[in-house]
LOPA-238518 format. One record per residue (C-alpha): residue number from 1; residue in three letters; x, y, z. Coordinates in Angstrom, 2 decimals, m for minus. Layout:
<sites>
+-----+-----+---------+---------+---------+
:   k :   r :    east :   north :      up :
+-----+-----+---------+---------+---------+
: NUM : Ala :       X :       Y :       Z :
...
+-----+-----+---------+---------+---------+
</sites>
This chain:
<sites>
+-----+-----+---------+---------+---------+
:   k :   r :    east :   north :      up :
+-----+-----+---------+---------+---------+
:   1 : Unk :   44.82 :  143.07 :  171.44 :
:   2 : Unk :   45.20 :  139.98 :  169.26 :
:   3 : Unk :   47.88 :  137.42 :  170.05 :
:   4 : Unk :   49.86 :  135.20 :  167.68 :
:   5 : Unk :   52.55 :  132.56 :  167.98 :
:   6 : Unk :   55.88 :  133.58 :  166.43 :
:   7 : Unk :   58.87 :  131.50 :  165.38 :
:   8 : Unk :   61.50 :  132.68 :  167.85 :
:   9 : Unk :   64.36 :  130.55 :  166.46 :
:  10 : Unk :   64.84 :  127.76 :  163.95 :
:  11 : Unk :   64.92 :  124.34 :  165.63 :
:  12 : Unk :   67.78 :  121.92 :  165.22 :
:  13 : Unk :   66.31 :  118.46 :  165.53 :
:  14 : Unk :   63.19 :  118.12 :  167.63 :
:  15 : Unk :   61.65 :  121.55 :  168.31 :
:  16 : Unk :   61.17 :  122.74 :  171.87 :
:  17 : Unk :   58.99 :  125.41 :  173.44 :
:  18 : Unk :   62.02 :  127.71 :  173.35 :
:  19 : Unk :   61.64 :  127.93 :  169.55 :
:  20 : Unk :   58.23 :  129.62 :  169.89 :
:  21 : Unk :   56.93 :  132.83 :  171.41 :
:  22 : Unk :   53.35 :  134.02 :  171.94 :
:  23 : Unk :   53.15 :  137.81 :  171.50 :
:  24 : Unk :   50.61 :  140.58 :  171.05 :
:  25 : Unk :   50.05 :  141.69 :  167.46 :
:  26 : Unk :   48.33 :  144.78 :  166.12 :
:  27 : Unk :   45.84 :  143.93 :  163.42 :
:  28 : Unk :   45.78 :  146.09 :  160.27 :
:  29 : Unk :   42.78 :  148.24 :  159.41 :
:  30 : Unk :   39.98 :  146.33 :  157.71 :
:  31 : Unk :   40.42 :  147.11 :  154.02 :
:  32 : Unk :   38.04 :  146.57 :  151.14 :
:  33 : Unk :   37.61 :  142.89 :  150.34 :
:  34 : Unk :   38.81 :  141.79 :  153.79 :
:  35 : Unk :   37.37 :  140.03 :  156.83 :
:  36 : Unk :   38.07 :  140.33 :  160.52 :
:  37 : Unk :   37.91 :  136.81 :  161.90 :
:  38 : Unk :   37.93 :  135.43 :  165.45 :
:  39 : Unk :   39.35 :  131.94 :  165.39 :
:  40 : Unk :   37.50 :  129.06 :  167.01 :
:  41 : Unk :   39.67 :  126.09 :  165.96 :
:  42 : Unk :   43.32 :  125.81 :  164.94 :
:  43 : Unk :   45.05 :  122.98 :  163.12 :
:  44 : Unk :   48.58 :  121.81 :  163.89 :
:  45 : Unk :   50.14 :  119.43 :  161.38 :
:  46 : Unk :   53.44 :  117.59 :  160.87 :
:  47 : Unk :   54.22 :  119.45 :  157.62 :
:  48 : Unk :   54.68 :  122.61 :  159.68 :
:  49 : Unk :   57.97 :  121.23 :  160.98 :
:  50 : Unk :   59.46 :  121.57 :  157.50 :
:  51 : Unk :   58.38 :  125.21 :  157.37 :
:  52 : Unk :   60.59 :  125.91 :  160.38 :
:  53 : Unk :   63.68 :  125.23 :  158.25 :
:  54 : Unk :   65.01 :  127.91 :  155.93 :
:  55 : Unk :   64.69 :  125.77 :  152.80 :
:  56 : Unk :   62.68 :  126.00 :  149.63 :
:  57 : Unk :   59.65 :  123.74 :  149.56 :
:  58 : Unk :   56.07 :  123.61 :  148.33 :
:  59 : Unk :   55.08 :  126.15 :  151.01 :
:  60 : Unk :   57.23 :  129.11 :  152.11 :
:  61 : Unk :   59.23 :  128.73 :  155.34 :
:  62 : Unk :   58.17 :  130.50 :  158.50 :
:  63 : Unk :   60.27 :  133.60 :  159.13 :
:  64 : Unk :   62.09 :  134.04 :  162.43 :
:  65 : Unk :   60.44 :  136.76 :  164.49 :
:  66 : Unk :   57.26 :  136.70 :  162.43 :
:  67 : Unk :   53.80 :  135.22 :  163.16 :
:  68 : Unk :   53.23 :  131.65 :  162.05 :
:  69 : Unk :   50.18 :  130.47 :  160.13 :
:  70 : Unk :   48.16 :  127.36 :  159.44 :
:  71 : Unk :   44.66 :  126.06 :  158.91 :
:  72 : Unk :   41.90 :  127.54 :  161.07 :
:  73 : Unk :   38.15 :  127.84 :  161.41 :
:  74 : Unk :   36.96 :  131.28 :  162.45 :
:  75 : Unk :   33.85 :  133.39 :  162.83 :
:  76 : Unk :   33.55 :  136.56 :  160.78 :
:  77 : Unk :   33.34 :  139.49 :  163.19 :
:  78 : Unk :   33.41 :  142.27 :  160.59 :
:  79 : Unk :   33.23 :  142.15 :  156.81 :
:  80 : Unk :   34.06 :  144.48 :  153.97 :
:  81 : Unk :   33.69 :  141.74 :  151.37 :
:  82 : Unk :   30.65 :  140.88 :  149.30 :
:  83 : Unk :   29.14 :  137.52 :  150.21 :
:  84 : Unk :   30.45 :  137.45 :  153.79 :
:  85 : Unk :   28.58 :  138.65 :  156.86 :
:  86 : Unk :   29.24 :  138.69 :  160.60 :
:  87 : Unk :   28.51 :  135.27 :  162.06 :
:  88 : Unk :   29.67 :  133.34 :  158.99 :
:  89 : Unk :   32.08 :  130.50 :  159.72 :
:  90 : Unk :   35.05 :  130.38 :  157.37 :
:  91 : Unk :   38.10 :  128.24 :  156.82 :
:  92 : Unk :   41.35 :  130.11 :  156.24 :
:  93 : Unk :   45.12 :  129.92 :  156.78 :
:  94 : Unk :   45.66 :  132.57 :  159.48 :
:  95 : Unk :   45.99 :  130.10 :  162.31 :
:  96 : Unk :   48.36 :  130.07 :  165.32 :
:  97 : Unk :   46.53 :  133.19 :  166.59 :
:  98 : Unk :   43.21 :  134.20 :  168.10 :
:  99 : Unk :   42.15 :  136.93 :  165.65 :
: 100 : Unk :   43.17 :  137.89 :  162.14 :
: 101 : Unk :   42.38 :  140.13 :  159.21 :
: 102 : Unk :   42.31 :  138.06 :  156.01 :
: 103 : Unk :   41.52 :  138.72 :  152.37 :
: 104 : Unk :   38.12 :  137.26 :  151.58 :
: 105 : Unk :   39.54 :  135.57 :  148.48 :
: 106 : Unk :   41.68 :  133.40 :  150.81 :
: 107 : Unk :   38.74 :  132.35 :  152.99 :
: 108 : Unk :   36.09 :  129.75 :  152.25 :
: 109 : Unk :   32.66 :  129.53 :  153.83 :
: 110 : Unk :   32.08 :  126.13 :  155.36 :
: 111 : Unk :   30.02 :  123.92 :  153.05 :
: 112 : Unk :   26.49 :  123.20 :  154.22 :
: 113 : Unk :   27.02 :  119.55 :  155.04 :
: 114 : Unk :   25.55 :  119.68 :  158.53 :
: 115 : Unk :   28.88 :  118.70 :  160.11 :
: 116 : Unk :   30.53 :  120.26 :  163.19 :
: 117 : Unk :   32.90 :  123.09 :  162.20 :
: 118 : Unk :   36.03 :  121.35 :  163.47 :
: 119 : Unk :   35.53 :  118.48 :  161.02 :
: 120 : Unk :   36.48 :  120.86 :  158.21 :
: 121 : Unk :   40.02 :  120.86 :  159.61 :
: 122 : Unk :   39.94 :  117.06 :  159.73 :
: 123 : Unk :   37.94 :  114.42 :  157.93 :
: 124 : Unk :   36.12 :  117.00 :  155.76 :
: 125 : Unk :   39.14 :  119.25 :  155.32 :
: 126 : Unk :   42.73 :  119.00 :  154.16 :
: 127 : Unk :   43.21 :  115.82 :  156.21 :
: 128 : Unk :   40.35 :  114.02 :  154.49 :
: 129 : Unk :   41.22 :  115.38 :  151.06 :
: 130 : Unk :   44.79 :  114.11 :  151.48 :
: 131 : Unk :   43.61 :  110.65 :  152.48 :
: 132 : Unk :   40.91 :  110.36 :  149.82 :
: 133 : Unk :   42.86 :  111.46 :  146.77 :
: 134 : Unk :   46.17 :  110.06 :  147.99 :
: 135 : Unk :   44.64 :  106.60 :  148.19 :
: 136 : Unk :   42.30 :  106.66 :  145.20 :
: 137 : Unk :   44.27 :  108.87 :  142.78 :
: 138 : Unk :   47.96 :  108.88 :  143.71 :
: 139 : Unk :   47.94 :  105.16 :  144.57 :
: 140 : Unk :   45.04 :  104.23 :  142.23 :
: 141 : Unk :   43.82 :  101.82 :  144.90 :
: 142 : Unk :   40.84 :   99.67 :  143.98 :
: 143 : Unk :   38.53 :   97.03 :  145.42 :
: 144 : Unk :   40.38 :   93.84 :  146.29 :
: 145 : Unk :   43.74 :   95.51 :  146.92 :
: 146 : Unk :   45.72 :   94.81 :  150.08 :
: 147 : Unk :   46.56 :   98.26 :  151.50 :
: 148 : Unk :   49.23 :   98.95 :  154.11 :
: 149 : Unk :   48.83 :  102.23 :  156.02 :
: 150 : Unk :   51.48 :  103.64 :  158.36 :
: 151 : Unk :   50.47 :  105.98 :  161.21 :
: 152 : Unk :   47.02 :  104.45 :  160.82 :
: 153 : Unk :   45.70 :  106.05 :  164.02 :
: 154 : Unk :   46.77 :  109.53 :  162.95 :
: 155 : Unk :   44.76 :  112.24 :  161.25 :
: 156 : Unk :   45.34 :  111.15 :  157.63 :
: 157 : Unk :   45.99 :  107.46 :  158.26 :
: 158 : Unk :   42.72 :  106.89 :  160.12 :
: 159 : Unk :   40.76 :  108.33 :  157.19 :
: 160 : Unk :   42.75 :  106.22 :  154.69 :
: 161 : Unk :   41.77 :  103.08 :  156.62 :
: 162 : Unk :   38.08 :  103.96 :  156.41 :
: 163 : Unk :   38.07 :  105.02 :  152.77 :
: 164 : Unk :   39.87 :  101.81 :  151.83 :
: 165 : Unk :   37.30 :   99.71 :  153.66 :
: 166 : Unk :   34.42 :  101.66 :  152.11 :
: 167 : Unk :   35.90 :  100.84 :  148.70 :
: 168 : Unk :   36.26 :   97.11 :  149.37 :
: 169 : Unk :   39.96 :   96.80 :  150.17 :
: 170 : Unk :   41.83 :   94.73 :  152.76 :
: 171 : Unk :   43.64 :   97.01 :  155.20 :
: 172 : Unk :   46.73 :   96.50 :  157.33 :
: 173 : Unk :   47.36 :   99.42 :  159.68 :
: 174 : Unk :   50.50 :  100.18 :  161.68 :
: 175 : Unk :   50.24 :  102.07 :  164.99 :
: 176 : Unk :   52.12 :  102.50 :  168.25 :
: 177 : Unk :   50.52 :  101.10 :  171.39 :
: 178 : Unk :   47.52 :   98.94 :  172.37 :
: 179 : Unk :   45.02 :  101.81 :  172.65 :
: 180 : Unk :   45.71 :  102.89 :  169.10 :
: 181 : Unk :   45.50 :   99.27 :  167.94 :
: 182 : Unk :   42.00 :   99.11 :  169.36 :
: 183 : Unk :   41.03 :  102.39 :  167.72 :
: 184 : Unk :   42.18 :  101.29 :  164.26 :
: 185 : Unk :   40.42 :   97.94 :  164.63 :
: 186 : Unk :   37.25 :   99.87 :  165.46 :
: 187 : Unk :   37.61 :  101.66 :  162.12 :
: 188 : Unk :   37.43 :   98.32 :  160.32 :
: 189 : Unk :   41.10 :   97.49 :  159.66 :
: 190 : Unk :   41.56 :   93.78 :  158.91 :
: 191 : Unk :   44.97 :   93.56 :  160.58 :
: 192 : Unk :   46.74 :   95.95 :  162.97 :
: 193 : Unk :   50.48 :   96.02 :  163.68 :
: 194 : Unk :   51.92 :   97.56 :  166.84 :
: 195 : Unk :   55.32 :   98.71 :  165.57 :
: 196 : Unk :   56.54 :   99.11 :  169.14 :
: 197 : Unk :   56.41 :   95.37 :  169.82 :
: 198 : Unk :   58.85 :   94.12 :  167.18 :
: 199 : Unk :   60.36 :   94.55 :  163.70 :
: 200 : Unk :   57.86 :   96.02 :  161.26 :
: 201 : Unk :   59.00 :   93.80 :  158.41 :
: 202 : Unk :   58.30 :   90.64 :  160.39 :
: 203 : Unk :   54.91 :   91.90 :  161.57 :
: 204 : Unk :   53.84 :   93.01 :  158.10 :
: 205 : Unk :   54.87 :   89.68 :  156.61 :
: 206 : Unk :   52.66 :   87.91 :  159.15 :
: 207 : Unk :   49.70 :   90.24 :  158.49 :
: 208 : Unk :   50.05 :   90.16 :  154.68 :
: 209 : Unk :   51.79 :   86.84 :  153.82 :
: 210 : Unk :   51.02 :   87.26 :  150.12 :
: 211 : Unk :   52.32 :   90.83 :  150.00 :
: 212 : Unk :   50.71 :   94.24 :  149.54 :
: 213 : Unk :   49.30 :   96.07 :  146.53 :
: 214 : Unk :   49.25 :   99.59 :  147.97 :
: 215 : Unk :   51.27 :  101.43 :  150.59 :
: 216 : Unk :   50.13 :  104.78 :  152.00 :
: 217 : Unk :   53.26 :  106.28 :  153.55 :
: 218 : Unk :   53.02 :  108.76 :  156.40 :
: 219 : Unk :   56.23 :  107.70 :  158.12 :
: 220 : Unk :   59.13 :  106.65 :  155.88 :
: 221 : Unk :   61.99 :  104.77 :  157.54 :
: 222 : Unk :   61.46 :  101.13 :  158.49 :
: 223 : Unk :   57.83 :  101.25 :  157.38 :
: 224 : Unk :   58.78 :  102.20 :  153.84 :
: 225 : Unk :   61.52 :   99.55 :  153.84 :
: 226 : Unk :   59.03 :   96.88 :  154.90 :
: 227 : Unk :   56.54 :   97.95 :  152.26 :
: 228 : Unk :   59.19 :   97.79 :  149.53 :
: 229 : Unk :   60.29 :   94.34 :  150.70 :
: 230 : Unk :   56.75 :   92.92 :  150.60 :
: 231 : Unk :   55.28 :   94.74 :  147.62 :
: 232 : Unk :   53.61 :   92.63 :  144.96 :
: 233 : Unk :   54.27 :   93.19 :  141.28 :
: 234 : Unk :   52.90 :   96.53 :  140.10 :
: 235 : Unk :   52.32 :   97.79 :  143.64 :
: 236 : Unk :   51.57 :  101.50 :  144.01 :
: 237 : Unk :   52.90 :  103.69 :  146.80 :
: 238 : Unk :   51.39 :  107.07 :  147.77 :
: 239 : Unk :   54.17 :  109.02 :  149.48 :
: 240 : Unk :   52.32 :  111.48 :  151.71 :
: 241 : Unk :   54.76 :  112.18 :  154.55 :
: 242 : Unk :   57.87 :  110.88 :  156.31 :
: 243 : Unk :   57.48 :  112.08 :  159.88 :
: 244 : Unk :   60.18 :  109.71 :  161.10 :
: 245 : Unk :   62.82 :  111.91 :  159.50 :
: 246 : Unk :   61.41 :  115.39 :  160.08 :
: 247 : Unk :   63.52 :  116.10 :  163.15 :
: 248 : Unk :   66.64 :  114.11 :  162.29 :
: 249 : Unk :   67.69 :  115.51 :  158.93 :
: 250 : Unk :   68.67 :  111.98 :  157.93 :
: 251 : Unk :   67.35 :  110.33 :  154.76 :
: 252 : Unk :   65.12 :  107.30 :  155.00 :
: 253 : Unk :   67.12 :  104.09 :  154.53 :
: 254 : Unk :   65.51 :  102.58 :  151.40 :
: 255 : Unk :   67.22 :   99.24 :  152.05 :
: 256 : Unk :   65.00 :   97.48 :  149.53 :
: 257 : Unk :   64.80 :  100.18 :  146.87 :
: 258 : Unk :   66.09 :   97.81 :  144.18 :
: 259 : Unk :   62.74 :   95.97 :  144.36 :
: 260 : Unk :   61.21 :   98.95 :  142.56 :
: 261 : Unk :   62.65 :   97.57 :  139.34 :
: 262 : Unk :   61.90 :   93.86 :  139.61 :
: 263 : Unk :   58.40 :   94.34 :  141.08 :
: 264 : Unk :   57.60 :   97.36 :  138.85 :
: 265 : Unk :   56.64 :   99.38 :  141.92 :
: 266 : Unk :   55.31 :  102.88 :  141.36 :
: 267 : Unk :   56.13 :  105.52 :  143.98 :
: 268 : Unk :   54.18 :  108.75 :  143.65 :
: 269 : Unk :   54.64 :  111.77 :  145.85 :
: 270 : Unk :   51.72 :  114.19 :  146.00 :
: 271 : Unk :   50.65 :  117.47 :  147.58 :
: 272 : Unk :   47.07 :  118.03 :  148.67 :
: 273 : Unk :   46.96 :  121.41 :  146.86 :
: 274 : Unk :   46.99 :  119.46 :  143.59 :
: 275 : Unk :   43.46 :  118.23 :  144.33 :
: 276 : Unk :   41.72 :  121.43 :  145.39 :
: 277 : Unk :   40.05 :  121.81 :  141.96 :
: 278 : Unk :   38.33 :  118.47 :  142.67 :
: 279 : Unk :   36.75 :  119.46 :  146.00 :
: 280 : Unk :   33.16 :  119.00 :  144.74 :
: 281 : Unk :   34.01 :  115.38 :  143.93 :
: 282 : Unk :   35.41 :  114.90 :  147.43 :
: 283 : Unk :   32.44 :  116.47 :  149.21 :
: 284 : Unk :   29.96 :  114.49 :  147.09 :
: 285 : Unk :   31.31 :  111.18 :  148.38 :
: 286 : Unk :   32.86 :  112.00 :  151.75 :
: 287 : Unk :   29.95 :  114.14 :  152.97 :
: 288 : Unk :   27.41 :  111.28 :  152.92 :
: 289 : Unk :   29.98 :  108.85 :  154.33 :
: 290 : Unk :   30.56 :  111.10 :  157.34 :
: 291 : Unk :   26.83 :  111.75 :  157.74 :
: 292 : Unk :   25.89 :  108.04 :  157.82 :
: 293 : Unk :   28.89 :  106.92 :  159.89 :
: 294 : Unk :   30.72 :  105.05 :  157.14 :
: 295 : Unk :   33.66 :  107.35 :  157.90 :
: 296 : Unk :   34.04 :  108.38 :  161.53 :
: 297 : Unk :   35.82 :  111.46 :  162.80 :
: 298 : Unk :   38.03 :  111.50 :  165.87 :
: 299 : Unk :   39.88 :  114.49 :  167.23 :
: 300 : Unk :   42.43 :  115.01 :  169.98 :
: 301 : Unk :   41.55 :  118.47 :  171.33 :
: 302 : Unk :   43.88 :  120.78 :  173.23 :
: 303 : Unk :   42.21 :  123.84 :  174.76 :
: 304 : Unk :   43.58 :  127.35 :  174.63 :
: 305 : Unk :   45.80 :  129.42 :  172.37 :
: 306 : Unk :   48.52 :  129.28 :  175.04 :
: 307 : Unk :   48.83 :  125.52 :  174.48 :
: 308 : Unk :   49.16 :  125.56 :  170.67 :
: 309 : Unk :   52.91 :  124.92 :  170.62 :
: 310 : Unk :   52.46 :  122.02 :  173.07 :
: 311 : Unk :   49.82 :  120.52 :  170.78 :
: 312 : Unk :   52.19 :  120.78 :  167.82 :
: 313 : Unk :   55.05 :  119.13 :  169.70 :
: 314 : Unk :   52.70 :  116.35 :  170.74 :
: 315 : Unk :   52.40 :  115.26 :  167.12 :
: 316 : Unk :   55.98 :  113.94 :  167.28 :
: 317 : Unk :   55.39 :  112.06 :  170.50 :
: 318 : Unk :   52.29 :  110.16 :  169.40 :
: 319 : Unk :   50.02 :  112.30 :  171.59 :
: 320 : Unk :   47.20 :  112.38 :  169.06 :
: 321 : Unk :   44.65 :  109.82 :  168.02 :
: 322 : Unk :   42.97 :  111.13 :  164.90 :
: 323 : Unk :   43.28 :  114.83 :  164.16 :
: 324 : Unk :   45.12 :  117.15 :  166.57 :
: 325 : Unk :   43.20 :  120.40 :  167.08 :
: 326 : Unk :   43.38 :  123.45 :  169.31 :
: 327 : Unk :   40.07 :  124.84 :  170.53 :
: 328 : Unk :   39.88 :  128.56 :  171.37 :
+-----+-----+---------+---------+---------+
</sites>
């Protein structure tokens, strides 16, 4: 019998294991145009925290008592869909479980880029697409720009650092702790801030005394305040995520928001779904970068379906360097 994680109750503040329940599920019969898939890799991501609230957003909320979902890589076990055969590896959204029946139209065969399957949940998947287009399209970053990246050791941030360097930019990355500082330096960042050692504004001013042209925001809060305070004229901000506020329900402070006017700062929020029609463009550039080592992939791997909720909770405690994945 298949097993799936369910949302047992809606969290208030930081989720706990009590909000989740792993239960047996009966899979539906395999209908025409469907695939039976055995999952190999599951993705857990910060955006999933918002889906645990009963609010309208760009993705529907999880329902209490129902199975959860998310990105996954699985092997086709049985197919009733043209173009798919047993043994094919596919990317789909029926994660948080070990097996699933999915409509073939919602599954995508992994591109033939010669990369390990798990990278299509990371640097060659939604994570990489978010970083690539968020930096180059939403923030219109270009060679010569000074780019500030928060959560620079995380899944998206670590890819932003590398894409910026590949495109000839100066990069300042913010991370928490000496090990993550070393990791981001190894990716080529010009300056690395450990936000745990002192005020971010002071550290950023020291790293970028002439200000910043681009801010890639994964955090919100004090990081966004510091970026606003030190933005040059016509700076561009890509607002990707604000993990600092996901479990508090409190708005980010925006102490220096008035600088948006005087410095003509552009803040652009974006959703990765917006860029799915441009996937061939992404693969054409990112694929060779990953193959030749220009962009490196790093994953924090948690083993076993039973530990999926723990892996998710670890995202909010800084437990991951690079992409957090669950291996089945």
